[in-house]
ZANU-333975 format. One record per atom (N, C-alpha, C): residue in three letters; atom name; z, y, x. Coordinates in steps of 0.02 Angstrom, whole numbers, plus 50000, padded with zeros to 5 digits. Each point is the difference from the previous one (the first is absolute). Layout:
<nodes>
{node "ALA" "CA" {Z Y X}} ...
</nodes>
This chain:
<nodes>
{node "MET" "N" {48123 53341 50115}} {node "MET" "CA" {50040 49986 49951}} {node "MET" "C" {49987 49921 49979}} {node "ASN" "N" {49941 49975 50000}} {node "ASN" "CA" {49985 49930 49985}} {node "ASN" "C" {50042 49956 50043}} {node "MET" "N" {50008 50012 50063}} {node "MET" "CA" {50039 49967 50046}} {node "MET" "C" {50068 49983 49977}} {node "LYS" "N" {50042 50047 49967}} {node "LYS" "CA" {50064 50000 49972}} {node "LYS" "C" {50006 49947 49933}} {node "ARG" "N" {49943 50006 49969}} {node "ARG" "CA" {50007 49966 49935}} {node "ARG" "C" {49980 49928 50012}} {node "PHE" "N" {49968 49993 50069}} {node "PHE" "CA" {49968 49925 50007}} {node "PHE" "C" {50069 49963 50027}} {node "LEU" "N" {50043 50041 50043}} {node "LEU" "CA" {50057 49966 50039}} {node "LEU" "C" {50055 49979 49945}} {node "ARG" "N" {50011 50051 49943}} {node "ARG" "CA" {50036 50001 49936}} {node "ARG" "C" {49978 49931 49959}} {node "ARG" "N" {49942 49986 49993}} {node "ARG" "CA" {49978 49951 49955}} {node "ARG" "C" {50011 49929 50046}} {node "THR" "N" {49985 50002 50072}} {node "THR" "CA" {50009 49943 50041}} {node "THR" "C" {50070 49983 50006}} {node "ALA" "N" {50045 50048 49998}} {node "ALA" "CA" {50073 49987 50006}} {node "ALA" "C" {50035 49978 49939}} {node "ALA" "N" {49970 50025 49940}} {node "ALA" "CA" {50023 49961 49925}} {node "ALA" "C" {49974 49939 50000}} {node "LYS" "N" {49941 49978 50026}} {node "LYS" "CA" {49981 49935 49986}} {node "LYS" "C" {50045 49956 50052}} {node "ASN" "N" {50024 50015 50050}} {node "ASN" "CA" {50033 49956 50051}} {node "ASN" "C" {50083 49986 49961}} {node "GLU" "N" {50018 50057 49963}} {node "GLU" "CA" {50060 50001 49971}} {node "GLU" "C" {49998 49946 49936}} {node "ALA" "N" {49946 49980 49972}} {node "ALA" "CA" {49985 49973 49939}} {node "ALA" "C" {50048 49938 49981}} {node "GLY" "N" {50004 49952 50064}} {node "GLY" "CA" {50039 49942 49997}} {node "GLY" "C" {49958 49946 50030}} {node "PHE" "N" {50026 49936 49999}} {node "PHE" "CA" {49981 49938 50033}} {node "PHE" "C" {49926 49984 49976}} {node "SER" "N" {49964 49984 50043}} {node "SER" "CA" {49938 49968 49982}} {node "SER" "C" {50004 49931 49986}} {node "LEU" "N" {49949 49967 49961}} {node "LEU" "CA" {50009 49932 49969}} {node "LEU" "C" {50004 49949 50062}} {node "ILE" "N" {49973 50014 50053}} {node "ILE" "CA" {50016 49951 50070}} {node "ILE" "C" {50067 50002 50011}} {node "GLU" "N" {50028 50064 50008}} {node "GLU" "CA" {50073 50009 50027}} {node "GLU" "C" {50047 49970 49959}} {node "ALA" "N" {49979 49997 49932}} {node "ALA" "CA" {50054 49960 49949}} {node "ALA" "C" {49989 49939 50006}} {node "LEU" "N" {49938 49970 50017}} {node "LEU" "CA" {50009 49926 50004}} {node "LEU" "C" {50018 49972 50061}} {node "ILE" "N" {49996 50040 50055}} {node "ILE" "CA" {50031 49981 50055}} {node "ILE" "C" {50074 49993 49997}} {node "GLY" "N" {50027 50058 49964}} {node "GLY" "CA" {50066 50001 49987}} {node "GLY" "C" {50028 49935 49959}} {node "MET" "N" {49968 49999 49956}} {node "MET" "CA" {50026 49931 49964}} {node "MET" "C" {49983 49935 50033}} {node "ALA" "N" {49969 49991 50043}} {node "ALA" "CA" {49984 49934 50031}} {node "ALA" "C" {50054 50003 50053}} {node "ILE" "N" {50034 50057 50028}} {node "ILE" "CA" {50055 49988 50048}} {node "ILE" "C" {50057 49993 49961}} {node "VAL" "N" {50008 50032 49952}} {node "VAL" "CA" {50059 49984 49951}} {node "VAL" "C" {50004 49919 49982}} {node "GLY" "N" {49935 49978 49975}} {node "GLY" "CA" {50002 49933 49979}} {node "GLY" "C" {50017 49961 50051}} {node "THR" "N" {49970 50003 50061}} {node "THR" "CA" {50012 49948 50055}} {node "THR" "C" {50079 50003 50018}} {node "ALA" "N" {50027 50067 49998}} {node "ALA" "CA" {50076 49997 50007}} {node "ALA" "C" {50030 49960 49940}} {node "MET" "N" {49989 50011 49950}} {node "MET" "CA" {50033 49954 49941}} {node "MET" "C" {49990 49929 49997}} {node "LEU" "N" {49940 49979 50034}} {node "LEU" "CA" {49988 49929 50005}} {node "LEU" "C" {50045 49976 50057}} {node "GLY" "N" {50017 50038 50042}} {node "GLY" "CA" {50037 49979 50066}} {node "GLY" "C" {50081 49995 49972}} {node "LEU" "N" {50018 50045 49962}} {node "LEU" "CA" {50073 50003 49970}} {node "LEU" "C" {50004 49943 49958}} {node "ALA" "N" {49947 49982 49942}} {node "ALA" "CA" {50004 49932 49963}} {node "ALA" "C" {50003 49930 50036}} {node "GLN" "N" {49972 50010 50048}} {node "GLN" "CA" {49997 49943 50048}} {node "GLN" "C" {50077 49989 50031}} {node "ALA" "N" {50026 50048 50018}} {node "ALA" "CA" {50067 49995 50026}} {node "ALA" "C" {50050 49997 49950}} {node "PHE" "N" {49994 50013 49949}} {node "PHE" "CA" {50039 49992 49934}} {node "PHE" "C" {50004 49924 49983}} {node "LEU" "N" {49920 49970 50006}} {node "LEU" "CA" {50009 49920 49974}} {node "LEU" "C" {50026 49962 50059}} {node "LEU" "N" {50004 50027 50055}} {node "LEU" "CA" {50019 49958 50063}} {node "LEU" "C" {50080 49999 49998}} {node "SER" "N" {50034 50054 49974}} {node "SER" "CA" {50060 50004 50000}} {node "SER" "C" {50019 49971 49932}} {node "VAL" "N" {49974 49990 49956}} {node "VAL" "CA" {50016 49958 49942}} {node "VAL" "C" {50003 49924 50012}} {node "ASN" "N" {49940 49984 50039}} {node "ASN" "CA" {50006 49934 50023}} {node "ASN" "C" {50054 49981 50047}} {node "ASN" "N" {50019 50043 50039}} {node "ASN" "CA" {50059 49987 50048}} {node "ASN" "C" {50063 49991 49963}} {node "ASN" "N" {50017 50043 49958}} {node "ASN" "CA" {50060 50002 49959}} {node "ASN" "C" {50004 49937 49956}} {node "VAL" "N" {49949 49973 49979}} {node "VAL" "CA" {49994 49929 49959}} {node "VAL" "C" {50022 49949 50053}} {node "ARG" "N" {49963 50005 50056}} {node "ARG" "CA" {50013 49946 50052}} {node "ARG" "C" {50072 49999 50022}} {node "THR" "N" {50026 50052 50016}} {node "THR" "CA" {50071 50009 50022}} {node "THR" "C" {50052 49978 49944}} {node "GLY" "N" {49979 50016 49923}} {node "GLY" "CA" {50041 49975 49959}} {node "GLY" "C" {50000 49927 49996}} {node "GLN" "N" {49941 49956 50011}} {node "GLN" "CA" {49988 49935 50007}} {node "GLN" "C" {50057 49970 50047}} {node "ILE" "N" {49979 50042 50068}} {node "ILE" "CA" {50046 49962 50049}} {node "ILE" "C" {50079 50015 49984}} {node "ALA" "N" {50021 50048 49973}} {node "ALA" "CA" {50070 50008 49985}} {node "ALA" "C" {50017 49950 49954}} {node "HIS" "N" {49966 49989 49942}} {node "HIS" "CA" {50027 49948 49965}} {node "HIS" "C" {49990 49923 50019}} {node "ALA" "N" {49958 49989 50041}} {node "ALA" "CA" {49998 49941 50033}} {node "ALA" "C" {50050 49988 50045}} {node "SER" "N" {50026 50056 50044}} {node "SER" "CA" {50043 49990 50054}} {node "SER" "C" {50076 49971 49955}} {node "TYR" "N" {50001 50047 49936}} {node "TYR" "CA" {50059 49994 49962}} {node "TYR" "C" {50002 49922 49984}} {node "LEU" "N" {49950 49971 49970}} {node "LEU" "CA" {49992 49941 49964}} {node "LEU" "C" {50016 49944 50065}} {node "ALA" "N" {49971 50017 50060}} {node "ALA" "CA" {50013 49947 50057}} {node "ALA" "C" {50074 50004 50026}} {node "GLN" "N" {50026 50060 49997}} {node "GLN" "CA" {50073 49998 50020}} {node "GLN" "C" {50043 49973 49955}} {node "GLN" "N" {49986 50007 49941}} {node "GLN" "CA" {50033 49965 49939}} {node "GLN" "C" {50009 49940 49997}} {node "GLN" "N" {49939 49955 50022}} {node "GLN" "CA" {50008 49936 50005}} {node "GLN" "C" {50032 49972 50062}} {node "LEU" "N" {49996 50043 50063}} {node "LEU" "CA" {50028 49977 50051}} {node "LEU" "C" {50090 49998 49978}} {node "ASP" "N" {50011 50057 49970}} {node "ASP" "CA" {50063 50009 49989}} {node "ASP" "C" {50035 49955 49958}} {node "TYR" "N" {49956 49968 49949}} {node "TYR" "CA" {50013 49940 49953}} {node "TYR" "C" {50007 49926 50046}} {node "LEU" "N" {49956 50005 50045}} {node "LEU" "CA" {50011 49943 50035}} {node "LEU" "C" {50053 50003 50045}} {node "ARG" "N" {50026 50054 50023}} {node "ARG" "CA" {50048 49994 50044}} {node "ARG" "C" {50077 49983 49957}} {node "THR" "N" {50004 49996 49939}} {node "THR" "CA" {50049 49993 49954}} {node "THR" "C" {50005 49919 49996}} {node "LEU" "N" {49950 49957 50014}} {node "LEU" "CA" {49994 49927 49992}} {node "LEU" "C" {50037 49975 50059}} {node "MET" "N" {50031 49936 49981}} {node "MET" "CA" {50035 49960 50049}} {node "MET" "C" {49946 49955 50033}} {node "ALA" "N" {50013 49963 50052}} {node "ALA" "CA" {49962 49960 50055}} {node "ALA" "C" {49961 49956 49946}} {node "SER" "N" {50030 49967 49961}} {node "SER" "CA" {49984 49941 49958}} {node "SER" "C" {49937 50024 49951}} {node "GLU" "N" {50013 50069 49975}} {node "GLU" "CA" {49965 50037 49957}} {node "GLU" "C" {49938 50013 50041}} {node "LEU" "N" {50005 50029 50045}} {node "LEU" "CA" {49946 50022 50049}} {node "LEU" "C" {49949 49945 50007}} {node "SER" "N" {50029 49937 50022}} {node "SER" "CA" {49972 49943 50019}} {node "SER" "C" {49953 49982 49937}} {node "THR" "N" {50010 50014 49941}} {node "THR" "CA" {49964 49980 49949}} {node "THR" "C" {49964 50067 49963}} {node "PHE" "N" {49995 50040 50038}} {node "PHE" "CA" {49967 50052 49972}} {node "PHE" "C" {49915 49987 49989}} {node "PRO" "N" {49967 50021 49953}} {node "PRO" "CA" {50014 50013 49944}} {node "PRO" "C" {50025 49941 49935}} {node "SER" "N" {50058 50021 49973}} {node "SER" "CA" {50028 49955 49949}} {node "SER" "C" {49985 50019 49929}} {node "THR" "N" {49964 49959 49957}} {node "THR" "CA" {49989 50020 49945}} {node "THR" "C" {50061 50001 49950}} {node "SER" "N" {50047 49962 50014}} {node "SER" "CA" {50069 50004 49966}} {node "SER" "C" {50029 50062 50009}} {node "ARG" "N" {49998 50026 50044}} {node "ARG" "CA" {50026 50079 50014}} {node "ARG" "C" {49951 50058 49982}} {node "GLY" "N" {49948 49974 49967}} {node "GLY" "CA" {49951 50062 49979}} {node "GLY" "C" {49959 50023 50068}} {node "GLU" "N" {49997 49969 50054}} {node "GLU" "CA" {49965 50030 50066}} {node "GLU" "C" {49933 49990 49983}} {node "SER" "N" {49957 50029 50050}} {node "SER" "CA" {49923 49983 50005}} {node "SER" "C" {49990 50031 50055}} {node "ALA" "N" {49963 49960 50050}} {node "ALA" "CA" {49966 50029 50059}} {node "ALA" "C" {49940 50036 50010}} {node "ASP" "N" {49974 50018 49937}} {node "ASP" "CA" {49935 50038 49991}} {node "ASP" "C" {50008 50025 49919}} {node "GLU" "N" {50003 50069 50009}} {node "GLU" "CA" {50024 50027 49940}} {node "GLU" "C" {49947 50052 49974}} {node "VAL" "N" {49980 50016 49935}} {node "VAL" "CA" {49961 50058 49981}} {node "VAL" "C" {50049 50043 49976}} {node "LEU" "N" {50011 50075 50026}} {node "LEU" "CA" {50047 50038 49965}} {node "LEU" "C" {49979 50052 49969}} {node "ASP" "N" {50038 50035 49952}} {node "ASP" "CA" {49990 50057 49963}} {node "ASP" "C" {50058 50040 49996}} {node "PRO" "N" {50010 50038 50055}} {node "PRO" "CA" {50068 50029 50005}} {node "PRO" "C" {49997 50064 49961}} {node "ASN" "N" {49951 50037 49966}} {node "ASN" "CA" {49999 50050 49960}} {node "ASN" "C" {49996 49980 49926}} {node "ALA" "N" {49993 49918 49985}} {node "ALA" "CA" {50001 49985 49935}} {node "ALA" "C" {49956 50023 49959}} {node "ASP" "N" {49943 50028 50010}} {node "ASP" "CA" {49949 50020 49969}} {node "ASP" "C" {49951 49947 49963}} {node "GLY" "N" {50011 49935 50024}} {node "GLY" "CA" {49967 49950 49978}} {node "GLY" "C" {49940 49972 50044}} {node "PHE" "N" {49988 50044 50046}} {node "PHE" "CA" {49958 49985 50048}} {node "PHE" "C" {50027 49971 50076}} {node "PRO" "N" {49977 49937 50035}} {node "PRO" "CA" {50028 49992 50056}} {node "PRO" "C" {49983 50051 50055}} {node "ASP" "N" {50045 50012 50033}} {node "ASP" "CA" {49981 50046 50063}} {node "ASP" "C" {50005 49983 50062}} {node "PHE" "N" {50034 49939 50012}} {node "PHE" "CA" {50013 49975 50071}} {node "PHE" "C" {50005 49934 49987}} {node "ARG" "N" {49986 49960 50055}} {node "ARG" "CA" {50020 49924 50023}} {node "ARG" "C" {50033 49992 50055}} {node "ARG" "N" {50047 49972 50003}} {node "ARG" "CA" {50049 49985 50053}} {node "ARG" "C" {50014 49933 50017}} {node "ILE" "N" {49973 49983 50063}} {node "ILE" "CA" {50014 49935 50035}} {node "ILE" "C" {50047 49982 50049}} {node "THR" "N" {50052 49960 49979}} {node "THR" "CA" {50067 49997 50048}} {node "THR" "C" {49983 49936 50028}} {node "GLN" "N" {50004 50000 50073}} {node "GLN" "CA" {49999 49935 50039}} {node "GLN" "C" {50070 49992 50021}} {node "VAL" "N" {50033 49938 50002}} {node "VAL" "CA" {50064 49986 50034}} {node "VAL" "C" {49999 49941 50035}} {node "THR" "N" {50015 50001 50074}} {node "THR" "CA" {49982 49952 50044}} {node "THR" "C" {50077 49973 50018}} {node "SER" "N" {50027 49946 50006}} {node "SER" "CA" {50055 49982 50030}} {node "SER" "C" {50001 49979 50057}} {node "GLY" "N" {50041 50022 50035}} {node "GLY" "CA" {50003 49972 50077}} {node "GLY" "C" {50072 49996 50032}} {node "GLY" "N" {50035 49949 49958}} {node "GLY" "CA" {50062 49983 50026}} {node "GLY" "C" {50052 50040 49962}} {node "ALA" "N" {50031 50036 50038}} {node "ALA" "CA" {50058 50052 49961}} {node "ALA" "C" {49967 50059 49988}} {node "SER" "N" {49925 50000 50007}} {node "SER" "CA" {49973 50073 49989}} {node "SER" "C" {49947 49998 49950}} {node "PHE" "N" {49990 50055 49975}} {node "PHE" "CA" {49930 49986 49952}} {node "PHE" "C" {49963 50070 50015}} {node "ALA" "N" {49925 49983 50004}} {node "ALA" "CA" {49963 50057 50015}} {node "ALA" "C" {49974 50020 49936}} {node "VAL" "N" {49994 50058 49975}} {node "VAL" "CA" {49984 50032 49947}} {node "VAL" "C" {49945 50043 50010}} {node "LYS" "N" {49952 49990 49955}} {node "LYS" "CA" {49940 50055 49997}} {node "LYS" "C" {49978 50021 49926}} {node "VAL" "N" {49998 50060 49990}} {node "VAL" "CA" {49994 50029 49927}} {node "VAL" "C" {49936 50028 50017}} {node "LEU" "N" {49943 49989 49951}} {node "LEU" "CA" {49937 50044 50000}} {node "LEU" "C" {49989 50028 49930}} {node "VAL" "N" {49986 50053 50003}} {node "VAL" "CA" {49980 50039 49934}} {node "VAL" "C" {49934 50018 50000}} {node "PHE" "N" {49968 49984 49949}} {node "PHE" "CA" {49920 50007 50004}} {node "PHE" "C" {49993 50053 49921}} {node "PRO" "N" {49945 50038 50003}} {node "PRO" "CA" {49982 50032 49939}} {node "PRO" "C" {49972 49960 49945}} {node "ALA" "N" {49984 50029 49934}} {node "ALA" "CA" {49983 49955 49965}} {node "ALA" "C" {49928 49960 50003}} {node "THR" "N" {49960 50028 50045}} {node "THR" "CA" {49939 49971 50002}} {node "THR" "C" {50006 49940 50049}} {node "ALA" "N" {50052 49968 50013}} {node "ALA" "CA" {50017 49947 50040}} {node "ALA" "C" {50021 49934 49943}} {node "ILE" "N" {50019 50030 49955}} {node "ILE" "CA" {50012 49950 49938}} {node "ILE" "C" {49943 49955 49978}} {node "GLY" "N" {50009 49941 49994}} {node "GLY" "CA" {49949 49950 49979}} {node "GLY" "C" {49966 49955 50053}} {node "LYS" "N" {50011 50041 50074}} {node "LYS" "CA" {49978 49965 50061}} {node "LYS" "C" {50041 49945 50013}} {node "SER" "N" {49968 49956 50052}} {node "SER" "CA" {50039 49955 50014}} {node "SER" "C" {50056 50024 50055}} {node "SER" "N" {50064 49972 50002}} {node "SER" "CA" {50046 50011 50046}} {node "SER" "C" {49993 49994 50076}} {node "THR" "N" {49954 49937 50004}} {node "THR" "CA" {49989 49977 50065}} {node "THR" "C" {49951 50053 50042}} {node "SER" "N" {49952 50027 49956}} {node "SER" "CA" {49944 50038 50032}} {node "SER" "C" {50049 50073 50008}} {node "ILE" "N" {50034 50021 49954}} {node "ILE" "CA" {50042 50067 50011}} {node "ILE" "C" {50031 49997 50062}} {node "LEU" "N" {50045 49945 50008}} {node "LEU" "CA" {50038 49995 50062}} {node "LEU" "C" {49960 49991 50063}} {node "ALA" "N" {49946 49967 49995}} {node "ALA" "CA" {49952 49999 50064}} {node "ALA" "C" {49980 50063 50022}} {node "ASP" "N" {49990 50043 49954}} {node "ASP" "CA" {49987 50069 50024}} {node "ASP" "C" {50016 50065 49942}} {node "PRO" "N" {50069 50005 50020}} {node "PRO" "CA" {50026 50044 49942}} {node "PRO" "C" {49966 50076 50018}} {node "ALA" "N" {49982 50029 50049}} {node "ALA" "CA" {49965 50051 50011}} {node "ALA" "C" {49939 50025 49953}} {node "ASN" "N" {49961 49944 49987}} {node "ASN" "CA" {49934 49989 49966}} {node "ASN" "C" {50025 50018 49933}} {node "TYR" "N" {50059 49979 49965}} {node "TYR" "CA" {50015 50015 49938}} {node "TYR" "C" {50053 50060 49989}} {node "ARG" "N" {49992 50045 50052}} {node "ARG" "CA" {50046 50057 49993}} {node "ARG" "C" {50067 50004 49997}} {node "VAL" "N" {50030 49951 50046}} {node "VAL" "CA" {50090 49993 49990}} {node "VAL" "C" {50007 50068 50005}} {node "ARG" "N" {50068 50010 49951}} {node "ARG" "CA" {50030 50067 50003}} {node "ARG" "C" {50076 50009 50032}} {node "ALA" "N" {50024 49920 50007}} {node "ALA" "CA" {50062 49999 50033}} {node "ALA" "C" {50002 49932 50030}} {node "VAL" "N" {50028 50005 50062}} {node "VAL" "CA" {50011 49917 50033}} {node "VAL" "C" {50076 50025 50026}} {node "PHE" "N" {50043 49951 49975}} {node "PHE" "CA" {50066 50011 50022}} {node "PHE" "C" {50025 49924 50030}} {node "SER" "N" {50012 50000 50062}} {node "SER" "CA" {50038 49940 50029}} {node "SER" "C" {50062 50009 50023}} {node "SER" "N" {50041 49942 49996}} {node "SER" "CA" {50064 49995 50014}} {node "SER" "C" {50028 49930 50024}} {node "VAL" "N" {50054 49993 50024}} {node "VAL" "CA" {50033 49938 50021}} {node "VAL" "C" {50071 50006 49966}} {node "ILE" "N" {50003 49953 49945}} {node "ILE" "CA" {50073 49984 49976}} {node "ILE" "C" {50026 49944 50037}} {node "VAL" "N" {50076 50005 50023}} {node "VAL" "CA" {50031 49953 50040}} {node "VAL" "C" {50066 49985 49954}} {node "ARG" "N" {49994 49929 49974}} {node "ARG" "CA" {50065 49968 49973}} {node "ARG" "C" {50032 49953 50032}} 
</nodes>
């Protein structure tokens, strides 16, 4: 009879629940999984922000190219003209929140009847930097859009 009582007590102790070490190991595994998910979430947010910047920059570059295509040859040869309100180096705030978001640099080179046009759009971190140094190494200033075209008149 003693043996049956001993077996019942042992079985009851085994069914009591988890030990402290088992609970700690389980918490460590869940914590590690949560950290991995948090890191993936942050990476996703950063990629979404960068993609949004590239989309805005591409729109701004295309907008400038479309404007330049409306100009006549005499107007293209004098680009940028302050009398027409043009600038080859602009700070832009497309969402009108009072903080500049982009810097757009436009280069127009005449080659007889054709004009080579290059539009580069940079994030706000390029504002205040020398345009010469930016154009020498655009990748260093995290260029978001580069559009090149030839306009023939």
